[in-house]
C-alpha distance (Angstrom), angle and dihedral (degrees) to the residues before:
residue distance angle dihedral
M1 . . .
T2 3.79 . .
A3 3.79 124.6 .
I4 3.79 91.4 -108.1
T5 3.80 92.7 50.7
A6 3.78 91.9 48.0
E7 3.79 91.8 49.6
A8 3.80 91.8 48.6
A9 3.79 89.3 54.5
T10 3.80 91.0 55.0
L11 3.83 90.4 57.4
A12 3.80 94.0 58.7
S13 3.81 112.4 125.5
G14 3.78 95.3 -153.2
K15 3.79 90.2 -123.2
G16 3.81 115.9 140.6
H17 3.78 138.6 -169.8
K18 3.82 91.9 -89.3
D19 3.81 89.1 60.8
E20 3.80 94.1 60.4
N21 3.81 122.7 105.2
F22 3.80 92.9 -124.2
P23 3.83 133.8 41.2
V24 3.80 115.9 -80.8
A25 3.82 117.1 -162.4
S26 3.80 91.0 -27.2
F27 3.80 125.2 -170.3
L28 3.81 86.8 -92.6
L29 3.79 91.1 77.0
K30 3.78 119.9 82.5
P31 3.84 111.9 -98.8
E32 3.79 91.8 -116.1
H33 3.81 89.4 57.8
R34 3.80 98.9 42.9
A35 3.82 95.5 66.8
P36 3.83 95.3 54.1
V37 3.81 90.7 45.9
M38 3.81 91.4 50.0
A39 3.81 90.6 50.2
F40 3.79 88.7 57.1
Y41 3.80 90.9 45.8
H42 3.82 92.9 52.5
F43 3.80 89.3 48.7
A44 3.82 91.7 49.9
R45 3.81 92.7 44.2
A46 3.82 91.5 52.9
A47 3.80 92.4 49.3
D48 3.81 92.2 45.5
D49 3.81 91.0 51.2
V50 3.79 90.1 52.9
A51 3.80 94.2 48.5
D52 3.81 94.1 46.2
N53 3.79 98.0 45.2
A54 3.79 108.9 120.5
A55 3.81 95.4 -162.5
A56 3.81 100.4 54.9
S57 3.80 120.9 80.6
T58 3.80 122.7 -116.6
D59 3.80 91.3 -109.2
E60 3.80 91.7 50.6
K61 3.78 92.6 49.9
L62 3.79 93.9 46.7
A63 3.80 90.1 49.6
L64 3.80 91.2 52.9
L65 3.80 92.1 47.5
A66 3.81 89.4 48.2
A67 3.81 88.3 54.5
M68 3.80 89.4 52.0
R69 3.80 90.5 49.3
A70 3.80 93.1 49.2
T71 3.80 91.9 47.5
L72 3.80 93.1 49.5
A73 3.81 90.1 47.3
G74 3.80 90.0 52.2
T75 3.80 99.4 -115.8
S76 3.81 93.5 107.6
D77 3.80 139.9 24.3
T78 3.79 96.8 -152.7
N79 3.80 104.0 113.8
P80 3.84 119.4 60.7
E81 3.82 96.9 -156.1
S82 3.79 90.7 51.2
R83 3.80 91.2 46.8
A84 3.80 90.5 51.8
L85 3.80 92.4 49.1
R86 3.80 91.6 45.8
A87 3.80 89.6 54.5
V88 3.81 90.2 51.8
L89 3.80 91.3 48.6
D90 3.80 90.9 51.3
Q91 3.80 91.8 47.3
H92 3.81 93.5 51.4
A93 3.83 97.8 33.5
L94 3.81 92.0 -118.7
T95 3.78 129.0 154.5
P96 3.82 120.8 -107.7
Q97 3.82 89.5 -143.7
H98 3.79 95.8 98.8
G99 3.79 91.0 54.7
L100 3.79 92.0 45.4
D101 3.81 90.4 50.0
L102 3.79 89.9 50.9
L103 3.80 90.7 53.4
T104 3.81 88.1 55.7
A105 3.80 88.7 63.4
F106 3.79 93.3 49.1
E107 3.79 91.3 47.4
R108 3.79 87.4 52.1
D109 3.80 89.7 51.4
C110 3.80 88.4 60.5
T111 3.80 93.9 57.9
V112 3.83 107.4 21.8
D113 3.80 120.4 64.5
R114 3.81 101.1 162.2
Y115 3.83 134.3 49.8
A116 3.77 118.6 -156.2
S117 3.79 102.0 -157.8
W118 3.79 145.7 11.3
A119 3.82 87.8 -104.4
D120 3.80 89.8 56.2
L121 3.79 90.5 49.8
M122 3.80 91.5 49.7
D123 3.81 89.5 51.0
Y124 3.79 88.2 54.0
C125 3.82 90.0 49.5
R126 3.80 88.9 53.1
Y127 3.81 85.8 69.1
S128 3.80 103.3 26.0
A129 3.81 99.5 45.3
A130 3.81 115.1 10.3
P131 3.84 95.2 64.1
V132 3.81 90.4 60.2
G133 3.78 94.3 57.5
R134 3.79 93.1 40.9
Y135 3.80 91.0 52.3
V136 3.81 92.7 50.8
L137 3.79 89.9 49.6
D138 3.80 91.0 49.8
V139 3.81 90.9 50.3
H140 3.80 88.2 55.7
G141 3.80 93.9 45.0
E142 3.79 93.1 -118.0
D143 3.80 124.6 163.9
P144 3.84 114.9 -90.0
A145 3.81 85.6 -133.2
T146 3.82 84.8 81.7
W147 3.81 91.7 62.4
P148 3.84 98.4 91.8
A149 3.81 92.3 55.0
S150 3.79 90.2 43.6
D151 3.80 91.3 49.5
A152 3.81 90.5 53.0
L153 3.81 92.8 50.8
C154 3.81 93.2 45.5
A155 3.81 91.6 48.8
A156 3.81 89.4 50.3
L157 3.81 91.0 52.1
Q158 3.79 90.1 49.5
V159 3.81 93.7 51.1
I160 3.80 90.7 46.9
N161 3.80 89.6 54.4
H162 3.81 90.7 47.3
L163 3.80 92.0 52.1
Q164 3.80 94.1 44.9
D165 3.81 90.6 51.4
C166 3.80 99.9 33.8
G167 3.79 94.5 115.4
K168 3.80 95.0 42.9
D169 3.81 93.4 47.1
Y170 3.80 91.1 51.7
R171 3.78 95.8 46.6
A172 3.81 97.7 40.9
I173 3.81 104.3 38.0
D174 3.84 105.2 4.2
R175 3.78 91.0 -118.5
V176 3.80 120.2 144.4
Y177 3.79 122.8 -171.6
I178 3.81 94.4 174.2
P179 3.83 103.6 103.4
T180 3.78 110.4 -104.7
E181 3.81 91.9 -143.8
M182 3.79 89.7 60.8
L183 3.80 91.0 48.6
T184 3.81 91.6 50.4
D185 3.80 93.5 46.7
A186 3.82 90.1 52.0
G187 3.80 93.2 47.2
A188 3.80 92.9 -113.0
R189 3.80 128.9 134.3
V190 3.78 129.8 -139.4
E191 3.80 89.5 -125.1
E192 3.80 89.9 66.1
L193 3.81 88.1 75.2
G194 3.80 87.0 74.6
A195 3.80 92.9 62.0
D196 3.80 126.3 101.3
K197 3.80 90.5 -121.6
A198 3.78 132.5 27.1
S199 3.79 117.9 -109.7
P200 3.82 117.7 -124.9
A201 3.81 89.4 -102.6
L202 3.80 93.4 51.4
R203 3.79 91.0 44.6
S204 3.79 89.7 54.5
V205 3.81 90.0 55.5
I206 3.80 92.9 47.9
V207 3.81 89.8 49.8
A208 3.82 90.9 48.4
L209 3.81 90.5 51.6
A210 3.79 91.3 47.9
E211 3.80 89.0 52.0
K212 3.81 90.2 50.7
T213 3.80 86.8 50.9
Q214 3.79 89.3 54.1
G215 3.80 85.7 57.5
L216 3.80 90.0 55.7
L217 3.80 90.3 48.8
A218 3.79 89.7 51.9
Q219 3.81 87.3 57.1
S220 3.81 91.1 51.0
A221 3.82 97.1 41.8
A222 3.80 93.2 101.9
F223 3.81 94.3 42.1
S224 3.80 98.5 99.9
G225 3.79 90.0 52.8
M226 3.81 90.7 56.9
I227 3.81 94.1 58.2
R228 3.80 118.1 98.1
D229 3.81 96.5 -160.5
K230 3.81 102.9 81.5
R231 3.80 95.4 -155.4
L232 3.79 93.0 51.8
A233 3.81 88.8 45.5
V234 3.80 90.0 57.3
E235 3.81 92.4 48.5
V236 3.81 90.9 50.1
A237 3.81 90.7 48.5
I238 3.80 89.2 53.2
I239 3.81 92.3 48.9
Q240 3.81 90.5 48.9
R241 3.81 90.9 51.8
L242 3.80 93.7 47.7
A243 3.81 90.5 48.5
E244 3.80 92.5 50.7
S245 3.80 90.2 50.9
L246 3.80 94.3 48.6
T247 3.79 92.2 47.2
R248 3.80 91.2 54.7
R249 3.80 88.7 48.6
L250 3.81 91.2 53.4
I251 3.80 88.3 55.4
T252 3.79 92.0 55.0
H253 3.83 102.5 29.7
D254 3.79 132.8 59.8
P255 3.84 110.6 -126.8
L256 3.81 90.7 -155.4
S257 3.80 94.1 60.0
E258 3.81 107.6 14.1
R259 3.77 137.9 56.0
V260 3.79 111.7 -99.9
H261 3.80 98.3 174.2
H262 3.79 129.6 95.0
G263 3.77 120.4 -107.7
K264 3.82 116.1 -130.1
A265 3.80 94.5 -104.6
E266 3.79 92.5 46.7
M267 3.79 91.7 48.4
A268 3.80 90.9 49.6
G269 3.79 92.0 51.3
L270 3.78 94.1 48.8
A271 3.81 90.7 45.7
A272 3.79 93.3 50.7
W273 3.80 92.5 50.1
A274 3.81 92.5 48.0
A275 3.81 91.7 47.5
I276 3.79 92.8 51.0
R277 3.80 92.0 49.0
R278 3.80 91.4 49.8
L279 3.79 93.7 47.8
V280 3.80 92.2 47.9
A281 3.81 90.7 48.4
């Protein structure tokens, strides 16, 4: 094991796919598709853990991400998660571009801690979220014509995560995804994210972002119906339903002082209803 690989292992958060807000390679997917999706997840999880580590320096994190990039591109064998994903890509004749795009987002996380506008945030989501959906679609052999709807859903999921964790991200790593222009226009300050409860001004911004997210979900509403693979279509329908529910909750609940996550029973109920609707459709 090289020094870089060993150091990357020490930055692992311990978080796994069962800890995510939305299903990752669930039992709904065919077994032959779950393994490639999980390889991408482990790769993304490792890179995310590096970028979000509060103890490592910027240079250290960028060096580790560069090692992941080189390994995925085939010019190095340093990083195990990248090696595993590269093997999957070779086996299924898939492009490494989605993984390389994802690394761009994590590299940006190491050097950018504020986003000025919604457009800037959507540009970030183009690299942090869209590659995930595009990769899953490629694994299933779906038409690239589905990418725009997938991009909208993935961006919505990313913004939901940002809003749920806005206080934690600010306090732990001083990273703010809420556009600073929107905060300024509402008369709110970034520092308010460190409070135990959102001010009326900050709440208005969170609500506005949730409403913009509803617009993204409107763009992705027909996505599951575009997918040929019925099992993937059901999983996407479930994710869409969970996202719609969480977005409504962010409009009515304060993520700094209230729970804005689904409980297991609630998630199961929403998932079952979405699955039935998709199967009937």
